[in-house]
Structure formats: C-alpha cells, structure tokens
C-alpha positions as CSV (number, residue, x, y, z in Angstrom):
1,M,0.0,0.0,0.0
2,S,1.0,3.4,-0.8
3,A,1.3,6.1,2.1
4,S,1.4,9.0,-0.1
5,P,-0.8,11.7,1.2
6,S,-3.9,12.7,-0.9
7,K,-4.3,16.2,-2.3
8,E,-6.8,17.1,0.1
9,S,-4.5,16.3,3.1
10,S,-1.4,17.7,1.9
11,P,0.2,20.7,3.9
12,E,-0.2,24.4,2.8
13,K,1.8,25.0,-0.2
14,Q,5.1,26.7,0.7
15,I,5.7,30.3,-0.4
16,S,8.8,32.2,-0.7
17,R,9.6,35.2,1.8
18,E,9.2,37.7,-1.1
19,E,5.7,36.2,-1.6
20,L,4.9,36.5,2.1
21,I,6.1,40.2,2.0
22,K,3.7,40.9,-0.8
23,L,1.0,39.1,1.3
24,L,1.7,40.9,4.5
25,N,1.9,44.3,2.5
26,E,-1.7,43.5,1.5
27,D,-2.6,42.8,4.9
28,L,-1.0,46.0,5.9
29,A,-3.1,47.9,3.3
30,R,-6.2,46.4,4.8
31,E,-5.2,47.3,8.5
32,Y,-4.9,50.9,7.1
33,Q,-8.2,50.7,5.6
34,A,-9.7,49.4,8.9
35,I,-8.1,52.3,10.7
36,I,-9.6,54.9,8.5
37,S,-13.0,53.2,8.4
38,Y,-13.1,52.9,12.2
39,V,-12.2,56.5,12.7
40,V,-14.7,57.8,10.1
41,Y,-17.5,55.4,11.1
42,S,-17.0,56.1,14.8
43,Q,-17.6,59.8,14.3
44,V,-20.4,59.6,12.0
45,L,-22.8,56.8,13.5
46,K,-25.8,58.6,14.8
47,G,-28.5,57.9,17.2
48,P,-28.8,56.2,20.7
49,E,-28.8,52.6,19.2
50,Y,-25.1,53.4,17.9
51,M,-23.5,55.1,20.9
52,N,-22.1,52.1,22.4
53,I,-20.7,50.7,19.0
54,A,-19.4,54.0,18.0
55,S,-17.3,54.0,21.2
56,E,-16.2,50.6,20.5
57,L,-15.0,51.4,16.9
58,E,-12.7,54.0,18.4
59,K,-11.1,51.4,20.3
60,H,-11.0,49.1,17.2
61,A,-9.0,51.9,15.5
62,A,-6.4,52.2,17.9
63,E,-6.1,48.2,17.9
64,E,-6.0,48.2,14.0
65,L,-3.0,51.0,14.3
66,S,-1.3,48.6,16.7
67,H,-1.7,45.7,14.1
68,A,-0.4,47.9,11.2
69,L,2.7,48.5,13.6
70,I,3.1,44.6,14.2
71,V,2.8,43.9,10.3
72,S,4.9,46.5,9.4
73,N,7.7,45.4,11.8
74,Q,7.3,41.7,10.2
75,I,7.6,43.1,6.9
76,D,10.9,45.0,7.8
77,Y,12.2,42.0,9.4
78,L,11.9,40.0,6.1
79,G,13.7,42.5,4.4
80,G,10.7,44.3,2.6
81,M,9.3,47.9,2.6
82,P,6.1,48.4,4.3
83,A,3.3,49.5,2.2
84,S,2.1,53.0,2.4
85,A,-1.5,53.1,0.9
86,P,-4.8,51.6,2.2
87,K,-7.1,49.6,0.5
88,P,-10.3,51.8,-0.5
89,V,-12.7,52.8,2.4
90,R,-16.5,52.3,1.5
91,T,-18.8,54.6,3.2
92,S,-22.5,55.1,3.3
93,E,-25.3,57.5,4.7
94,K,-26.8,54.4,6.5
95,A,-25.2,53.2,9.8
96,K,-26.1,49.5,9.3
97,D,-24.5,49.6,5.8
98,M,-21.0,50.9,7.5
99,L,-21.2,48.3,10.1
100,R,-21.9,45.7,7.4
101,F,-19.0,47.0,5.4
102,D,-16.7,46.5,8.6
103,L,-18.1,43.0,9.4
104,E,-17.2,41.9,5.8
105,N,-13.6,43.3,5.8
106,E,-13.1,41.7,9.3
107,T,-14.3,38.4,7.8
108,I,-11.9,38.6,5.0
109,T,-9.0,39.7,7.3
110,I,-9.4,36.9,9.7
111,Q,-9.6,34.5,6.6
112,N,-6.3,36.1,5.4
113,Y,-4.5,35.9,8.5
114,R,-5.4,32.2,9.3
115,E,-3.9,31.7,5.8
116,R,-0.8,33.8,6.8
117,V,-0.3,31.6,9.8
118,R,-0.1,28.4,7.8
119,Q,2.1,30.1,5.3
120,C,4.4,31.5,7.9
121,E,4.6,28.0,9.7
122,A,5.2,26.2,6.2
123,I,8.5,28.3,5.7
124,G,9.5,28.0,9.4
125,E,8.7,31.7,10.4
126,Y,7.0,30.6,13.7
127,A,7.4,33.9,15.3
128,I,5.6,35.9,12.7
129,A,2.9,33.1,12.9
130,E,2.5,34.1,16.6
131,H,2.5,37.8,16.1
132,I,-0.5,37.1,13.7
133,R,-2.2,34.9,16.0
134,E,-2.1,37.8,18.5
135,I,-3.7,40.0,15.9
136,L,-6.4,37.4,15.2
137,L,-7.5,37.5,18.8
138,D,-8.5,41.2,18.3
139,E,-10.0,40.7,15.0
140,Q,-12.4,38.0,16.3
141,D,-13.4,40.4,19.1
142,H,-14.0,42.9,16.3
143,L,-16.0,40.5,14.3
144,I,-18.3,39.7,17.3
145,A,-18.8,43.2,18.4
146,L,-20.0,44.4,14.7
147,A,-22.1,41.1,14.6
148,T,-23.6,41.9,17.9
149,A,-24.3,45.8,16.9
150,L,-26.0,44.3,13.6
151,G,-28.3,42.1,15.7
152,E,-27.0,38.9,14.2
153,D,-24.8,35.8,15.1
154,P,-21.1,36.2,14.1
155,P,-20.2,34.5,10.8
156,D,-19.3,30.8,11.2
157,M,-15.5,31.1,10.4
158,S,-14.6,27.4,11.3
159,S,-15.0,26.2,7.7
160,R,-13.9,29.3,5.7
161,R,-10.7,29.2,3.8
162,R,-9.8,31.6,1.0
163,S,-9.5,30.1,-2.4
C-alpha cells in the first residue's frame, strides 16, 4: 500500500519570503483601511442605538493601528518595505451599511490571517505566525462586536478558507 498523502490532506503550499512580504503588505493595506473606516464610522454613526458601538469602533481603530505596526515590523524583518497606501474605504449614509462593510472586512481579514499563519509556519517563520495569532484574537473580537451591533450571530469562520 502506498502511504502518499492525498491532495486534500497535503500541507499548505510553501511560499517564498518575497511572496510572504507581498501578502503581508496586502494585509497591511487592509489594516490601514480598517483604521480609516473605524475612525470615520465612529464619528458619523448617529442615534442612541449606535452610541455603544461608536465608542467601540474608536477602540478598534487604536487596535488596528497596533496591528499595522506589528505587520510593518514583520515586513521589515523579512527585508521588505511596508506598504503606505490603504485599500479603499467604503462609506454610506446608512449606519447599518457601514457596520456591514466592517463586518465583511473583518471576515476577510480573519481568513487572510489564518492563511498567513499556515504560510508562515510552512516556511519556518514561527514567530511571525505567533504575532499574527495575537492579531487574530483582536480581529475576532471586532467581528463579534460588529455582528452583535447588527443584531446577528457572528459568521461561522470554522470552515471558511480563501481559495
């Protein structure tokens, strides 16, 4: 009998350090996007039903800045130049739309960072993987807060994986 693993159970494809730098720079641009959106949304959400989440979004902005600094440091460690431009920020006149945009962005961010942990470990960059795991803790808290503010359960992230 052959003991070769099937394609479905094969480990994460190993990437180069250069590719990891590129992917981390995309993550960094998403962190910049999150900082800007949380700053803007926290100030323009109106109405008593949004006062608590507006205050929470201010805290999220500070946490996203911390994430950007961590990711920038890891890019520098790998020999890359950190990105300087954010991904586009979506706005709306409707508070629920803005919260939905943030929930969607946090979902994508969590998917990306989970993939990044696997990629870092595949190339032996365990410390970077640990930094990203720490960021994931905050991102999941953000996801929960946004879903709660929208009156829904957080998305089930257990089986989600980027293709």
